[in-house]
Structure formats: structure tokens, C-alpha cells
C-alpha positions as CSV (number, residue, x, y, z in Angstrom):
1,M,0.0,0.0,0.0
2,N,1.3,3.5,-0.9
3,H,1.1,5.5,2.3
4,D,1.9,8.7,0.5
5,A,-1.3,8.4,-1.7
6,P,-3.9,10.7,0.0
7,T,-7.4,10.0,1.1
8,L,-10.2,12.3,0.1
9,V,-12.8,13.0,2.8
10,W,-16.0,14.4,1.2
11,F,-17.9,16.6,3.6
12,R,-21.7,16.8,2.8
13,Q,-24.4,16.9,5.6
14,D,-21.8,16.2,8.3
15,L,-20.2,19.6,8.9
16,R,-18.4,18.6,12.1
17,I,-15.2,16.9,13.3
18,A,-16.6,15.2,16.4
19,D,-18.4,11.8,15.9
20,N,-17.7,12.0,12.2
21,P,-17.1,8.4,11.1
22,A,-15.7,9.2,7.6
23,L,-13.2,11.6,9.1
24,A,-12.3,9.3,12.0
25,Y,-11.7,6.4,9.7
26,A,-9.4,8.4,7.5
27,S,-7.5,9.8,10.5
28,Q,-6.6,6.2,11.6
29,K,-4.8,5.4,8.4
30,A,-1.2,6.3,7.7
31,A,-2.2,8.2,4.6
32,P,-2.5,12.0,4.4
33,V,-6.1,13.4,4.3
34,I,-7.6,16.0,2.0
35,P,-11.0,17.4,3.2
36,I,-13.2,18.5,0.3
37,F,-16.6,20.1,-0.3
38,L,-18.3,19.9,-3.7
39,W,-21.1,22.3,-4.7
40,T,-23.2,20.7,-7.4
41,P,-26.7,22.1,-6.9
42,Q,-28.0,20.6,-10.2
43,E,-27.6,17.1,-8.7
44,E,-30.1,17.9,-5.9
45,G,-32.8,17.9,-8.5
46,Q,-36.1,19.5,-7.5
47,W,-34.8,19.8,-3.9
48,N,-31.8,22.0,-4.4
49,Y,-31.1,24.0,-1.3
50,G,-33.6,26.8,-0.6
51,E,-32.3,30.3,0.1
52,A,-32.5,30.0,3.9
53,S,-30.6,26.7,3.8
54,Q,-28.0,28.2,1.5
55,W,-27.5,31.0,4.0
56,W,-26.9,28.4,6.7
57,L,-24.6,26.4,4.6
58,H,-22.4,29.4,3.8
59,H,-21.9,30.1,7.5
60,S,-21.6,26.5,8.5
61,L,-18.8,25.9,5.9
62,T,-17.1,29.1,7.1
63,Q,-16.9,27.6,10.6
64,L,-15.8,24.1,9.3
65,K,-13.0,25.7,7.4
66,K,-11.8,27.5,10.5
67,V,-12.1,24.4,12.7
68,I,-10.1,22.0,10.5
69,K,-7.5,24.6,9.9
70,Q,-7.1,25.3,13.6
71,H,-7.2,21.6,14.7
72,Y,-5.3,19.9,11.9
73,D,-3.7,22.7,9.7
74,L,-5.8,21.3,6.8
75,D,-7.4,23.4,4.1
76,L,-10.9,22.6,3.0
77,V,-10.8,22.2,-0.8
78,I,-13.9,23.7,-2.4
79,R,-14.9,22.9,-5.9
80,K,-18.2,23.4,-7.9
81,G,-19.6,22.0,-11.1
82,E,-22.4,20.1,-12.6
83,S,-21.2,16.6,-11.7
84,S,-19.7,15.4,-8.4
85,L,-18.3,12.3,-10.2
86,E,-16.4,14.5,-12.7
87,L,-15.1,16.7,-9.8
88,L,-14.0,13.7,-7.9
89,Q,-12.3,12.2,-10.9
90,E,-10.4,15.4,-11.4
91,L,-9.3,15.4,-7.7
92,V,-8.2,11.8,-7.9
93,A,-6.2,12.5,-11.1
94,E,-4.6,15.6,-9.5
95,T,-3.7,14.0,-6.2
96,Q,-3.4,10.3,-7.1
97,A,-5.7,9.7,-4.2
98,A,-6.2,6.0,-3.3
99,S,-9.3,6.3,-1.1
100,L,-12.5,8.3,-0.9
101,Y,-14.7,8.3,2.2
102,W,-18.0,10.0,2.9
103,N,-21.0,9.9,5.2
104,R,-24.3,8.8,3.7
105,R,-27.2,10.9,2.6
106,Y,-30.7,9.5,2.0
107,E,-32.5,11.6,-0.5
108,P,-33.6,9.5,-3.5
109,D,-31.6,11.6,-6.1
110,I,-28.5,11.5,-4.0
111,I,-28.7,7.8,-3.3
112,A,-28.7,7.2,-7.1
113,R,-25.9,9.6,-7.6
114,D,-23.7,8.1,-4.9
115,K,-24.2,4.5,-6.2
116,N,-23.0,5.6,-9.6
117,I,-20.0,7.4,-8.0
118,K,-19.1,4.4,-5.9
119,S,-19.2,1.9,-8.8
120,T,-17.4,4.1,-11.3
121,L,-14.5,5.1,-9.0
122,A,-14.2,1.6,-7.6
123,Q,-13.7,0.3,-11.1
124,Q,-10.9,2.8,-11.5
125,G,-9.1,1.4,-8.4
126,V,-10.2,3.9,-5.8
127,E,-11.2,2.5,-2.4
128,I,-14.6,3.8,-1.5
129,K,-16.2,3.7,2.0
130,S,-19.4,5.3,3.3
131,F,-20.6,5.6,6.8
132,N,-23.7,6.7,8.9
133,A,-23.3,10.0,10.6
134,L,-26.8,11.5,10.1
135,L,-29.0,8.9,11.9
136,L,-29.3,6.8,15.0
137,V,-29.8,3.7,12.8
138,E,-29.9,3.0,9.1
139,P,-33.4,2.9,7.5
140,W,-32.9,-0.7,6.6
141,E,-31.9,-1.7,10.2
142,V,-35.5,-1.4,11.4
143,S,-38.4,-3.4,9.9
144,T,-41.7,-5.0,10.9
145,Q,-41.9,-8.7,11.9
146,A,-42.9,-9.4,8.3
147,G,-39.7,-7.7,7.1
148,K,-41.5,-4.7,5.7
149,P,-41.0,-0.9,6.3
150,Y,-43.0,0.7,9.1
151,Q,-45.8,3.1,8.2
152,V,-47.0,3.7,11.8
153,F,-44.8,5.5,14.3
154,T,-45.5,3.8,17.6
155,P,-44.4,0.3,16.7
156,F,-41.4,1.9,15.0
157,W,-40.5,3.7,18.2
158,K,-40.9,0.5,20.3
159,T,-38.6,-1.4,17.9
160,L,-36.0,1.4,18.0
161,Q,-36.0,1.3,21.8
162,A,-35.5,-2.5,21.8
163,L,-32.4,-2.4,19.6
164,P,-29.0,-3.0,21.2
165,P,-27.5,0.1,22.8
166,L,-26.1,2.7,20.4
167,A,-22.4,3.2,20.3
168,Q,-21.2,6.3,22.2
169,P,-20.3,9.3,20.1
170,E,-16.6,9.7,19.4
171,V,-14.5,12.7,20.1
172,A,-12.8,14.5,17.2
173,P,-9.5,12.9,16.0
174,C,-6.5,14.2,17.9
175,R,-4.4,14.5,14.7
176,I,-4.7,14.0,11.0
177,K,-1.8,13.6,8.6
178,K,-1.5,16.5,6.2
179,W,-1.0,16.3,2.4
180,N,1.7,18.9,1.8
181,K,0.9,19.8,-1.8
182,K,-1.3,22.7,-2.7
183,L,-4.6,22.3,-4.4
184,S,-6.7,24.9,-6.1
185,S,-9.8,25.8,-4.2
186,L,-12.7,28.3,-4.6
187,A,-13.4,30.8,-1.9
188,L,-16.7,30.4,-0.2
189,K,-18.0,33.6,-1.6
190,D,-17.5,32.1,-5.1
191,L,-20.4,29.7,-4.4
192,Q,-22.7,32.7,-4.0
193,L,-24.7,31.0,-1.3
194,E,-25.8,34.1,0.6
195,P,-29.1,35.6,-0.6
196,K,-28.8,38.5,-3.0
197,L,-31.7,40.3,-1.2
198,N,-31.0,41.2,2.4
199,W,-34.0,39.4,3.8
200,A,-31.9,37.0,5.8
201,E,-30.1,39.7,7.7
202,D,-32.1,38.9,10.9
203,F,-30.9,35.3,10.8
204,K,-27.7,36.4,12.4
205,K,-29.5,37.5,15.5
206,E,-31.1,34.1,15.9
207,W,-28.5,31.6,14.9
208,I,-24.8,30.6,15.2
209,P,-24.3,28.0,12.4
210,G,-21.5,25.5,12.9
211,E,-20.4,22.8,15.3
212,A,-19.6,25.2,18.1
213,G,-23.0,26.8,17.8
214,A,-24.7,23.5,17.9
215,K,-22.7,22.4,21.0
216,K,-23.5,25.6,22.8
217,K,-27.3,25.3,22.0
218,W,-27.3,21.7,23.2
219,Q,-25.5,22.5,26.4
220,T,-28.0,25.2,27.1
221,F,-30.9,22.9,26.6
222,L,-29.3,20.1,28.7
223,A,-28.6,22.5,31.6
224,E,-32.3,23.2,32.4
225,A,-34.8,23.6,29.5
226,W,-35.2,19.8,28.9
227,K,-37.1,19.5,32.2
228,G,-40.0,21.4,30.8
229,Y,-39.8,20.0,27.3
230,L,-43.2,18.2,27.1
231,E,-45.1,21.3,28.0
232,G,-42.7,23.8,26.4
233,R,-42.8,22.1,23.0
234,N,-46.4,23.4,22.7
235,Q,-45.8,26.9,24.0
236,P,-44.4,29.1,21.1
237,A,-43.7,32.0,23.5
238,Q,-41.4,29.9,25.6
239,S,-37.8,28.9,25.0
240,L,-38.2,25.3,26.0
241,T,-37.3,23.5,22.8
242,S,-33.7,22.7,21.8
243,R,-33.9,24.6,18.4
244,L,-31.3,22.1,17.1
245,S,-33.1,21.1,13.9
246,P,-30.9,23.1,11.5
247,H,-27.8,21.9,13.3
248,L,-29.0,18.3,13.0
249,H,-29.9,18.7,9.4
250,F,-26.4,20.0,8.4
251,G,-24.7,17.4,10.6
252,E,-23.1,19.9,13.0
253,I,-24.0,17.7,15.9
254,S,-24.7,14.0,15.8
255,P,-28.0,12.4,16.9
256,R,-26.0,9.9,19.0
257,A,-24.7,12.8,21.1
258,L,-28.3,13.9,21.7
259,W,-29.5,10.4,22.4
260,H,-26.8,9.6,24.9
261,G,-27.1,13.1,26.5
262,L,-30.8,12.5,27.3
263,Q,-30.3,8.9,28.3
264,K,-27.8,10.2,30.9
265,K,-30.5,12.6,32.2
266,I,-33.0,9.8,32.4
267,R,-30.6,7.7,34.6
268,Q,-29.9,10.7,36.8
269,A,-33.5,11.9,37.1
270,T,-35.0,11.8,40.5
271,S,-38.6,12.3,39.4
272,A,-40.9,10.5,37.0
273,E,-41.8,13.9,35.5
274,A,-38.1,14.6,34.6
275,K,-37.8,11.2,33.0
276,K,-41.0,11.7,31.0
277,N,-39.6,15.0,29.6
278,A,-36.3,13.4,28.6
279,L,-38.1,10.5,27.0
280,G,-40.4,12.9,25.2
281,Y,-37.3,14.5,23.5
282,L,-36.0,11.1,22.6
283,R,-39.3,10.3,21.0
284,E,-38.9,13.4,18.8
285,L,-35.5,12.1,17.7
286,A,-37.2,8.9,16.8
287,W,-39.8,10.8,14.8
288,R,-36.9,12.2,12.8
289,E,-35.6,8.6,12.2
290,F,-39.1,7.6,11.2
291,A,-39.1,10.4,8.6
292,Y,-35.9,9.1,7.0
293,H,-37.2,5.5,7.2
294,L,-40.2,6.6,5.1
295,L,-38.2,8.7,2.6
296,Y,-35.9,5.8,2.0
297,Y,-38.6,3.2,1.3
298,F,-41.2,5.5,-0.3
299,S,-39.1,7.8,-2.4
300,Q,-42.1,9.3,-4.2
301,T,-43.5,11.0,-1.1
302,P,-41.9,14.4,-1.4
303,T,-44.4,15.2,-4.2
304,Q,-47.0,12.3,-4.1
305,P,-49.2,11.3,-1.2
306,L,-48.3,8.0,0.4
307,R,-52.0,7.1,0.4
308,E,-52.8,7.1,-3.3
309,K,-56.5,7.9,-2.9
310,Y,-55.6,11.4,-1.9
311,K,-54.3,12.1,-5.4
312,N,-58.0,12.8,-6.3
313,F,-58.4,15.6,-3.8
314,H,-60.2,18.7,-5.3
315,W,-57.6,21.4,-4.5
316,S,-58.0,25.1,-5.0
317,Q,-55.4,26.9,-7.1
318,D,-56.1,30.4,-5.6
319,E,-52.7,32.2,-5.8
320,G,-54.1,35.1,-3.8
321,L,-54.9,33.0,-0.8
322,L,-51.5,31.3,-1.0
323,Q,-49.7,34.6,-1.1
324,A,-51.7,35.9,1.9
325,W,-50.6,32.8,3.8
326,Q,-47.0,33.2,2.8
327,K,-46.9,36.9,3.8
328,G,-48.7,36.3,7.2
329,K,-51.7,38.3,6.2
330,T,-54.6,35.9,6.6
331,G,-56.4,37.8,9.4
332,Y,-55.9,34.9,11.8
333,P,-53.3,36.2,14.3
334,L,-51.6,32.9,15.3
335,V,-51.2,31.9,11.7
336,D,-49.8,35.3,10.7
337,A,-47.4,35.3,13.7
338,G,-46.0,31.9,12.6
339,M,-45.6,32.9,9.0
340,R,-43.8,36.1,10.0
341,E,-41.6,34.3,12.5
342,L,-40.6,32.0,9.6
343,W,-39.8,34.9,7.3
344,T,-37.8,36.8,9.9
345,T,-35.9,34.0,11.5
346,G,-35.9,31.0,9.1
347,W,-37.6,28.9,11.7
348,M,-41.0,28.3,13.2
349,H,-42.1,26.6,16.5
350,N,-43.4,23.1,15.7
351,R,-46.8,23.6,17.3
352,V,-47.3,26.6,15.0
353,R,-46.0,24.7,12.0
354,M,-48.9,22.3,12.4
355,I,-51.4,25.1,12.8
356,V,-50.3,27.1,9.7
357,A,-50.1,23.8,7.7
358,S,-53.6,22.9,8.7
359,F,-54.8,26.3,7.8
360,L,-53.3,26.2,4.3
361,I,-54.5,22.7,3.5
362,K,-57.9,22.4,5.3
363,D,-59.0,26.1,5.4
364,L,-57.7,27.4,2.2
365,F,-57.7,24.1,0.2
366,I,-54.2,24.8,-1.1
367,P,-52.2,21.6,-2.0
368,W,-49.9,20.5,0.8
369,Q,-47.1,20.4,-1.8
370,K,-47.3,24.2,-2.1
371,G,-46.7,24.6,1.6
372,A,-43.9,22.1,1.6
373,E,-42.2,24.1,-1.2
374,W,-42.5,27.4,0.7
375,F,-41.1,25.8,3.9
376,W,-38.3,24.3,1.8
377,D,-37.2,27.7,0.6
378,T,-37.6,29.7,3.9
379,L,-36.6,27.3,6.6
380,V,-33.0,27.1,7.8
381,D,-33.8,23.5,8.9
382,A,-35.4,22.5,5.6
383,D,-35.0,18.7,5.6
384,L,-36.6,16.6,2.8
385,A,-37.5,13.7,5.1
386,N,-39.0,15.8,8.0
387,N,-40.6,18.4,5.7
388,T,-42.4,15.6,3.7
389,L,-43.6,13.7,6.8
390,G,-44.8,16.8,8.5
391,W,-46.9,18.1,5.6
392,Q,-48.3,14.7,4.8
393,W,-49.2,14.1,8.4
394,V,-51.2,17.3,8.6
395,A,-52.8,16.6,5.2
396,G,-53.9,13.2,6.4
397,C,-52.4,11.5,3.3
398,G,-49.2,10.1,4.8
399,A,-47.9,7.5,7.3
400,D,-49.4,7.7,10.7
401,A,-51.2,10.8,9.6
402,A,-53.6,13.0,11.5
403,P,-57.2,11.9,11.0
404,Y,-58.9,13.7,8.2
405,F,-61.4,15.2,10.6
406,R,-58.6,16.9,12.6
407,V,-58.8,20.6,11.5
408,F,-56.9,22.9,13.7
409,N,-58.9,25.9,14.8
410,P,-56.5,28.9,14.8
411,R,-58.5,30.8,17.4
412,S,-58.8,28.0,20.0
413,Q,-55.2,26.9,19.3
414,A,-54.0,30.4,20.1
415,K,-56.1,30.6,23.3
416,K,-54.7,27.2,24.4
417,F,-51.0,27.6,23.5
418,D,-50.5,31.4,23.6
419,P,-53.0,32.3,26.3
420,D,-51.3,35.7,27.1
421,G,-50.8,36.5,23.5
422,I,-47.0,37.0,23.9
423,Y,-46.1,35.2,20.8
424,I,-48.8,36.9,18.7
425,K,-47.9,40.4,19.9
426,K,-44.2,39.8,19.2
427,W,-44.7,38.8,15.6
428,V,-47.9,40.8,14.8
429,P,-47.1,44.1,16.6
430,E,-50.0,45.9,15.0
431,L,-52.2,44.0,17.4
432,A,-50.1,44.7,20.4
433,R,-52.5,47.2,22.0
434,L,-55.6,45.0,21.4
435,S,-57.1,43.5,24.6
436,I,-56.6,39.8,25.1
437,K,-60.3,39.3,24.9
438,Y,-60.2,40.1,21.1
439,L,-56.6,39.4,20.3
440,F,-57.3,35.9,18.9
441,E,-60.2,37.1,16.8
442,P,-59.9,40.9,16.2
443,W,-62.8,40.9,13.7
444,K,-65.1,40.5,16.7
445,A,-63.8,43.5,18.5
446,P,-66.3,46.5,18.7
447,P,-65.3,49.6,16.7
448,Q,-64.4,51.5,19.8
449,V,-62.1,48.8,21.0
450,L,-60.3,48.7,17.6
451,E,-60.1,52.5,17.6
452,E,-58.5,52.6,21.0
453,A,-56.0,49.9,19.9
454,G,-55.2,52.0,16.8
455,I,-56.5,49.4,14.4
456,V,-58.5,49.7,11.3
457,L,-59.3,46.3,9.9
458,G,-58.5,46.0,6.3
459,R,-55.9,48.8,6.6
460,D,-53.7,48.0,9.7
461,Y,-54.5,44.3,9.9
462,P,-56.5,42.2,7.4
463,E,-60.0,40.9,7.7
464,P,-60.1,37.1,7.8
465,I,-59.5,35.8,4.3
466,I,-61.8,32.9,4.9
467,D,-64.4,31.9,7.4
468,H,-62.9,29.0,9.4
469,A,-66.2,27.3,10.3
470,W,-67.4,27.2,6.7
471,A,-63.9,26.1,5.5
472,R,-63.9,23.3,8.1
473,E,-67.2,21.9,6.9
474,R,-66.0,22.1,3.3
475,A,-62.8,20.2,4.1
476,L,-64.7,17.5,6.0
477,M,-67.0,17.0,3.1
478,E,-64.1,16.6,0.6
479,F,-62.2,14.3,2.9
480,K,-65.3,12.1,3.4
481,R,-65.7,11.9,-0.4
482,I,-62.1,10.7,-0.7
483,K,-62.5,8.3,2.2
């Protein structure tokens, strides 16, 4: 074996050095290592990175470059093109690399691409190895007793819990051998990932992309917030969720680190309530695994309902209603607050995600795919598996879906989960002076009350774009027709 022939480590959705199996395996060899990142957006197909995700990727790569330079004196080689295979072949030719390692992705287009890369380069004599860095278990490691993929979450969750204990997360390699020759590399700005319009400027106030930011957020959650997770995950005005979803999506922290961190809290917990909260968070990690399990086995679901009968749904194509929803101008304060939080921060509280999704699908009769596309472009945590499962769950057409007759009432949901109106007043400030009695349904406020709050409906805040009670009955009739 030629120990001078370098190994290429291809960073993808694993932008960290701790518990990174591909990097760890490469570090254990005698060969020098060349870390690379390839920007080939055409290969992502329909699900190329949205603008919010590109913003995150730019800043996460910035941090990764700094970290591998500081820890290992290695340069992250950045290339872009139309074909990852061609870029890799060029790098192999330039460096005479003997090996290529990466951590797996699970999107259908990427699986097909990676299979082609693996077979082509292997035929050319390059050693190829891939690893799992993104999930607790591989999608194919969990199946029903009949050997089929799961379509219901609870038995999936029970099976996951019954598996042998997960390996502990590994620390970052102590040292990595450097390849001493210089390779050409693009600067990050050459990828033009940051939005041309300045709409993402506020993201910087909310997020610190990168491995260090992920670790800090996780430590903050583990310090105290996890104890109130089950209640807090439904309270959008509270900071009792981990907000780790974008860090997980980009692989800045490993799910094994989260799993074992909470398992430790369960062992140390002195009350049943604390254990229940920790287990509740682990259950959400399992829901993420379930989403990837479904995407792997049912690759059509990002655009097609899992339950085929829902293809015959009589959708509306009203662009005006869709735009009002996107802009947070529906006249329903909780819906509008969520959509404005999304636009401003690139994120939305999960309870509110369900409410705004239900409103789009079951009140406005807009196809769930339209909502999924909007979330894909505006969420910093846009993840094909999770985005697909979430939208199909609300629409009632996917695995383990919400029953067709579950139609979220935005007024009652606001009263239940934002009872003091803190969340609404933050994101819909034009209603800040309106009394709590009318905050959730301002169209019912008497003229004098509106005047005292400085509100003219239709000017300062929109009238409801649809009557919820009527829309609910319409939805129920259509769903019954399908059923």
C-alpha cells in the first residue's frame, strides 16, 4: 500500500469533526487526508437548497474551514460544477488519491448519484467507503416482523427502543496527517450562497451555524430547559425546545450525542416527570428517524401522497390565498405570527407549523405540496424527510397521519397555547394594543375597542381571508368523499 497516496474525505451533511465516522476512519490510516466540499446544486434535482438553507450552509462551511485549519492545519478544498463524479475524478487525477470516504445521505436523487460514483470510482481502483453520521440507525436496520418498512410510528418507536444500545459518540480525531501539496480551491463567496436580497439579515440575530454553535445550544438545553420540554414544546412564546433542527440537518451535531445526553439525564433523574420529559425528547428524535425511514422506502412521497387515494383531492389553485398565507396576512393572528416568524428567523415553532399547515390545507384548500415548497425555501432547517412527513401528516395523506377530521382551529389553538398573546404580539405588533379578549379574533372587536388599539381592519390588519367554520365543513365533506 502506498502510504503517500492521500485519502479524500468528502464533507456533505456532516459539517463537524466530532463523531464524524468518515473523518475518524481516514485519520486512523497512515495516509494523508484531503478534506473536500463539492457544490453541485443541479444534482439535488427539485430539492436544491432553498435560500434560507444556502445562508446556513455558507456560515456552517465558514466555521468548518476554521475548525479543520485550527485543529489539523488542513485546508478545506472547495470545488463546484455540474457533476460530483467529474469533480471527484479530477481530484483523484490531481492527487493520485487511493481512497474516498464520505458519510451517507438518504434523498432519492442523492442515493442514485452516490451509487454511480461508488461503482465508477471503484472500477478505477479507488477504495470507497461510506458511513452513517446522520441517523441513529440506518433505515434498513428497522423493519416489521414481516420484514417490511414501518408506516406507523408507535411500533417503529418500540422497535427502536428495543435495539442494542447505540455506540457512544466519538470525540474529534487528535491529529490528521496533512498532504503537503497545494490544491486549487474556490473561496466560499464564489459559491454565491448568501441571498442577494438582504431578507436573511435577521438570521444572524437568531443563529450561530456550525459545530460550536450546535454544541452551545445543546449544552444550554441540557442545563435546564429539557425539564419542561413536554409542556414547552407546545408553547411558542417559551424557549423550552432545543432549536437544534438546523444543526442536526447539516450534521453539525450527531444524533447519537443527543440520544446519549438525554439517556444520561434519564438515569440521573430523581422524578418521574423529569424522566418523562427526557423520554419525550428522545421520542422526537425517533420521529426524525421515522421520517428518514419513510423517505428511504417511499421515495415518491416528497411530491406524491403516500395514500394514493388522496391524489384525487379537489384542491383550490387560488394564488391570492397562497400569497396571503406566505406573507402572514390571513387575518388569523396565530397563523400570521407563525408565518412572520418563519420569514424573519428562518424557523417556526413546531406547534405553530402544524397550525399554519392545517390552515393552508384544510381552510384554504391549497395543496400541501405548495406549503412544503414554501417551507423548503424559507426554513434554515429544511429537511426533505422531515418536511415531507410533517406536511403529509397534517394533510392526512401520509404515514401515521392525523385523521382527516382533525382541522386545527387557529383561534382555539391560540387561546390554548399562547394564552397571554405573547407570541402573537411579538410577531404581529400591529395588534399589540388590542385587549386579550379580542386578540385571537380581532374581527369580533367592537369599533371603539379597535379604535383605542389604533387598528382599522383592512388597513392596519387584514380581515379574515376565509371563514374557518365554513372552511372546516367544506374540508370535512371533501375528505369524506375521498375516504
